[in-house]
Each structure stands twice: as structure tokens, then as C-alpha cells.
N, C-alpha and C positions, 0 to 999 in steps of 0.2 A: 632530548626532544619531548619525552614524556613529561619531564618537569615543566618545560615551557608550556605545554598544553594545560597542565594542571593549574599553573599560575594564571594563565589566560582565563580559564573558567572561573577561578576564584575572584579575580579582579572584576570580571563582568558582573558576577553576582553582587559584589559589594557596591559597585558604582550604580547599578540599576536600582538599588534599593535605598539610595540616599536622597530621595526627593524631599524628605521632611513631611510634616503633617500640619503645616500652618493653616491650610484652607480645609474647612469641613465640606467635603464634596462627595457626592455619590456617583460612581462610575458604573456604567452598564456593560457587562461582558456577555457576548452572545456566542454560543456554541451549540453543537448537536449532542451534547452529553446525555446519557441516560442517568438514572438515579445514582448508580455506583460511580460512574465517571465524574458526575458532578461533585460527589463527596470527595473524590480524589483531587479534583481541582481545588476544592476548599482547603484540603490539606496543603496543597502546593502554595496557596495564597496566604496561609496563616502567618508565616514569617514576615511577609511583605506588609500585611495589615498591622502586625505588631510594631513594625518600624514606622508606620504611618497612622498614628492613632486618630487623626482627623479625617481619615478616608474610609468610605464604605463602598464595597463592591457587590453589585447585585448580578448574579448569573441569570441570563435568559437562556434556559436549556430547552432545546427543541429536539427531543429524541425522535427523529423522524428521518425520512429519506432525504438525501442530499439535495435533490431538485426542489423539494418543498422548503427546505431550509434556505436555499438560495432565493426562492421567491419571497419568503418572509423578509429576508435581508434587503432585497431590492425594494420591496414595498415600504419598508421603514425609511430607506434612503430617499425614495420618491416623495414621501410625506415630510421629509426634512427632520426626521427624528431617529437617526441611526444609532446603534449602540456605540459606545466610545471605543471599544475594541471588539473584534469579532474573529472567530476561527475561520480561516480560508482554506477550503479543500483544493487540492491540486486541479481538479476538473473545473473549478470556477475561476481560476486565475485569468484565462484569456478574456472571458466575458467582462469581468469586473475591471480589468486593466483597460480594455478597449473602450469601456464606457466612461473611464476617467473618474470612477467613484471611490477608488482606493488610493491612499496616500503613498507617494514615493518616500520611503523612510530614510533614504541615503543621506540627505543633508543633516539629519538629526542623530545619527547613530553614534558619532563620537561623543556628543554631549550626554547621550544616554548610557555611555560606557560599553557599547557593543563593539566587539572586534569580530568581523565576519570571518577572519581566519580561524576562529575557534570552531566553525561549523563544518559539517560534511559539505564539500563543495558541490557534489552532484545534487544533493537535496536543496542547497541554497539556489542552484540554477533554476529549479522549478518555479521559484517565486521571483526570479530576476528577469529583467529585460534590459540588455546592455548593462549600463552602470546603475540602473534603477533597481531598488529592492522594494517589493510591494508587500512582503510579509516576512516575519522572522520565523523560520521553521521550528516547529515544536517537536515533532518526531516523525518517524518513517518506518516503512517495512519493505524489504525486497520480497518478491515471491520466491518460495523455495519448495522443496519436497519434504513432507513429513513422512516418516516410516515407522512402522510398528516393530520394535526391536524383538519382541517375543516371537512374532511370526518368522522373522529372519533367523533367530536362534534355533527354532524348531526345525527349520529347513536346512540348517547349517550353512547359511549364506552369509558371507562377510558383509558388514555394513558398508554402504556405498561411500565413496569419497568424492570430493568436489571436482575431480578431473574425469568423472565417469561420462560415458557417451550414451547416445540413444541405443546403440547395440547392447550396451551393458544393461540399461534400463529394461529393454524388451526381454532379454534373457532372464533377468531376475523376476520380472513380472509374470512370465510364463511359468516359472518354477513355483511361484506363490499363488497361482490360480489352480484351485484344487476342489475336488469333490471329497469333502472331509468325512462324510458319513457313509459313503459307498452306495448311495441311492441313485447314482447316475446323473445327478444334477449338481452343477457347480454352485458351491455355497461360500467359497472364499476366493476373492479376486486379487490380482496383483496390484491393480490401481483403480482409480475412479475417473470416469470421463465427465468433464464439466463443460457445458455449452456456453458459459459466461465468458465473454472476451477478456475480462480482467485476469482470468486464470489461464486461458490458452494462448493469448498473444505472446507471453514470454517464451513459450515453446516454439512458436514460429520464429521469433527472434533468434533463439538458440539454434535454429536450423538454417539461419542465413536469410530468412525472408522477412516480409513486413506487410501490413495491411494497407498502408498508405505510402506514397512516394515521399522522399525526404522533405519537400516543401509543404507537405500536408494539404496540397490543393487538389489532388486526384488520387484515385486508387488504381486505375487502369495502368498497366505496365509494371505494377508492383504486387498488388493482391493476386493478379492472375499470372505473374511471372513464374517460370518453371520452378525456381527454388522455393517460392512460397507455396505453390500448389503441392509440391512434394512434401513440404512440412505439414500442410493441412491433411494431405492423404495419410501421412504417417500417424498424425494425432487422431484423426477420426477412425483410423484402422484399429485402434484399441478396441473399439466396439464392433466394427464391421468385418474385420478380417482376422484379428489376433484373438479375440474373445477373452481379453485380459481385464475387461471392465464390465460391470453390469449393463446389460442392454436396457433401453428405455421401457420395452414391453415386459422385461423380467422384473422390474422394480418400479413401483409407483414413487416417482421422485417428488420430494417436497423440501421445503426449507429445513436445513439441518440434517438431511439424509447423509451427506458426506461425513459429517462428524459422527453420527450414530453408527454408521457402518465401520468407520475406522476405529472408533472407541470399543466396539464390540468384537473386533478382530476379524471382521468379514472382508475388509479391504486393507491391503498392506501398505500402500503408498498413496499419497494425496498431495495435490498442489495446494499450497496455502501460504499465509503470511503470518506476521507476528501476532495478529489479532486473535489467533487461536491459543496462544500461550496461556492466558488466564483460564480458558476452558479446560486445558489439559492438566493444569497444576493439581486440582483436587484428586483426580484419578491417579496421577503419578504419586502424590503424597500418600494415598491409601494403598499403594502397591497393586493397583488394578490395571496399570498401563505403564509401558516403558516406551518412550518416544525418542527418536532422533530426528535431526533436521540436516539437510544437505542441499547443496546448490542444484538447480535444475540442470539436468544433463544436456550436453550439446551434441549436435550432429558432427560426426567425424569430418574434419576439414574446415570447421567453422569455430569461431571463438565463442566461449561461454557468454551468455547474456541473460538478463532478467530485467524486470520492470521494478521501479521504486515508486511506491505511493506515499504521499506525505501530506501533512497539513501544517499550517502556520498561523500565527496571530498577526492580524492586520489592523490598520486604523482607517476609518472612513476619511475621504478627502475633505468632507465638510465638517469634520469634528470641531466642536466649540472648545474642547479642552485638549488641545494638541499635545502640549508638554506632558500632562499627566497620562494621557492615552499612550503616548510613545513609551514612557517609562514603564507603564504597566505591561505593554506588549513585550518590552525587553525583559522584564522580570519573568514573565510567564514562559519565556523560552530560554532562560539561562540554565546553568548547570544544576542549581538546587531544585528548581521546579522539574527539570528533566529527570533528575534522579528519582523523585517521587513517582513519576509516571513509569519510569523504567523498572523500578522495583515491583510495580503492579503488573508488569508484563504486557502492557498495552502496545508498546512500540519500542523501537530503538531511539534513544535520545539523539537529536540532531547535533548537539554539542559533542564534538569528538571525544573530549576527555571524559565526559559523563558516560558515553557509550563504552569506552574502554574500561572504565571503572566497573560498569555493569558486567562486562565480560569477566573481569578479574574475580568478582564475587560469585559468579554462577558456577555451581559445582556439577551441573548437568551437561555443560558444553553447548547449550542451546544458543546462548547469545553470541558466542564465538562463531557458530555456524551462520547465523544471520549476518553478522558483520563481514564475514568472508564473502558471502554471497553478494553483498552490497557492492563489492569492488567491481563487479561486472554489471552493475545496475545502470539503467537508463531512465531518463524522465519519461513519464507516460504521455501518450498522445493527448490525453485530456488536458494536460498542462500546456499544450502547444497550440491547439486549434480550438476555436470557439464552438464549432458545430460538432464536437466529438460526441456529445450525447446522442445526436441523431445517427451518427455513424455506428456507435456502439449498439444502438437499438436494432440495427439491421444485421449485425454480424452473427447473432445466434441462429438466424434463419439460414445462413450459409452452411453451418455444420449440421443443422437439422435436415436440410435437403440431402446431404450426403448420408447421414447415419439413419434417418428414418425413411426417406423417399428413395434412397439408392442412387442418387444423382452422381454423375461423374465429377470428381473434385475439380478438374480443369474447367468443365463447363459451368459448374456452380460458381466457381471463383470469378470467371469471366462475366457472368450475368450480374453477380453482386457488385463487381467493380464498376460496371456501367451504372448501376443504381446509386452507388456512392458518389460517382462523378457528378450525378445530377444533384445530390444532396450538397456537395461541396461547391457547386457552381462551375465545375470544369466543363460541363456540357449544358446545353439548353434544351 
């Protein structure tokens, strides 16, 4: 099986790069890369450009918020001058597909040398609607728990394993919440509470609940269901009842607080994704930090679960250079390009063989932990419903009512569910 996957990946790379260089053409490639990510993409593109001497690729980098990137993209499409290939975030799939501005790649994949069987199928489903494929996935991350090995070792606590439960997590977090200098004030916490839904929704899933009902059209009956309320009560209880996470009034929270607290040894466990790997590497290499990753624990009696966030390269429906654009998108998501990004630590490659090769090379065990966690991964709500941004914007207020205003979780969930029903059009 491993040999078959390796052959699959190699064939994809070879076929996608054999378009030739007869026409001297400039292709525009849009993404939200920052300076370092853009340089990484240049590295990934180098073999392709060497094989196509008549081709020039210009990156349109917009290192900005996803919503702003989407607006720029839609503006270019409305003006009739879209990029030839663009990076599609999972949260933008519903809107762009529903507007008909992104090309269904399915009829062209065989000619571009793409075998969808080479891809992680959960990740592929994020960009698919039935038999239609609207982007070729580039990479992804499941949400996991990062833990500080040094703090575990000092407390003589065994490292957690993927089968751990909420009870295990709470027991460990309590042991790692300490007054280290004897002044009567807690200065090391077991975990970090984050109000952002992208980080706490997988905990709700792992507890058997959800913020929306399966059809994505309403929240009432699901966000306020007893199993979801109990999950929210347990999660917010890190601050309100258990005292295992810094309270909002204890710490002035700002962007990057979670990383600084974790890196300095003041927080032992943190919900995160693969995007933290590049930040950890310099500290680990310098011997200043020892980190492990493990799946998000599940509530006893429920199956493990996490969310998978992904991006992929897509082609505008109105593209004037369809063949070249599709070939470029195929190359940017094949095993060779995936390997370049994977080595940089940005994400797990969507090509299964490339992900497994990354695991085999990793001496820290990080990549294997992410790959194991992904087996319990689900597509995010943002990839399923168009109005997710509005839903997501309302959800932090739910946990704020509980943690800051002392609201009852059941009442807060019920009120938020009604608000979300109005957003989703379930009520008028």
C-alpha cells in the first residue's frame, strides 16, 4: 500500500509538470502569504518554472485577514480580472461556490495528471460538493493539544496519550496549576482558556455536542441541547470553577499571549494547530523548550473528535487560460510542492504519501501526533455554510457571558441559539 501511494504521488508530480513552455505567458497567483511564506512558495515553484522556461508566475501576496483577502478576490472577479490561480480558504468555499465564480476542476483532473485517491479524503471533502471538486487541497491542520514536556517531567506526570479523556485532562491540569514561588498567587496554570470558536468548538465536538444542527440551518435544539451545554459548562469551567486557566482579569490578554505564556513555562497545555510548529522550532533547537502534541481529549462515552482546517488552490470560472491555470493548481498541490511546505512546518501535506514521508523524517514525533489526530477530524462549519462568519462572530460572546458576567451556561446557550437562528434565517 505504501509503495502504491508513493508511485501515485510521483506520477502526479511528473504529469502535472509536463505542460511544456511553448507560450510565453504570465500567470497571476493570489494567496495570503506573508514574506516568508511567499519565499517558501517561490521555492515550491522553482522546479515547475525550470520545466516551463516560457512561463512567468507573479504572486499576488495579501498578508492580511481572510475576510479582506476574500473581498479583494471578489472585487477582482467582479472587475473581470481575477488571478489565474488563487488560494481558497475553507471558510470561503460556500460563498464562492454558491456564486459560481470558482471552476469545477473535475472534468480536467485526469488530463492534469491528478489522482484524487492520493489525497486525504476528509480534506478533499472540504472543497467538494458531490462529484464536483472546486479546489485541490494544499495542506491542513487538525486542532490538537500542545504540552510542555518540561513541566510534565518536573511534576512527574506521564505524557498524555491520544485515548485520554476529559477527566484525565482535568486531573493533569489541576496538578500543573501551581504557586511556584510561595507568594500565595498562582503563576503556573494547567491550561489556557481561549474564547475563539475555532479553538473551543473541537472541545464541544469531543463532548458530543455542536453549535449548529446537522443541516446548518439553525442552532436551537443543538447549541442549547443538554450535551452541548454540559460541554460548554465544562470548558468555561476551566476559568470559572476549576481555576486551571488564567482569568481575564488576572491577565491582560492580547495577540500572542497564549504562545508567550506557553513558551515561558507559565501554561502547561494549549489548544493549537500545526501553524505553531514553525514558532516552536527555534526554541526547541536552542534547548529552551520541549514540546509534545496529542489529540484533544474526549468526554467519556463519546468518540474523539477534532476540526480540520485546510486551504487549497482553485481556478476562477472565468479564467482565460484554463489549461495553464489548472496545470499550475495541480502542481502547487502535488507531492513535491507539499513536501517543501511540510518541511517548513506550516501544515500537514494533503497528499497522503507526502504526509507519511514527513512523519518518517520527523525525529520529534510531532508530525505523527498531528496525523493521528486527523483521523478523528471533521470538516469545519465554515466550509459548509455561507454565513459562518456571522455565526462565528457571535459565539465568543456566549463564553464571555459565562466567564465574565457569570451567566448560567444553559440560559446563555439558549439566548445565543435564538440569535443564531435569526442570523441563519431559521426565524424571522
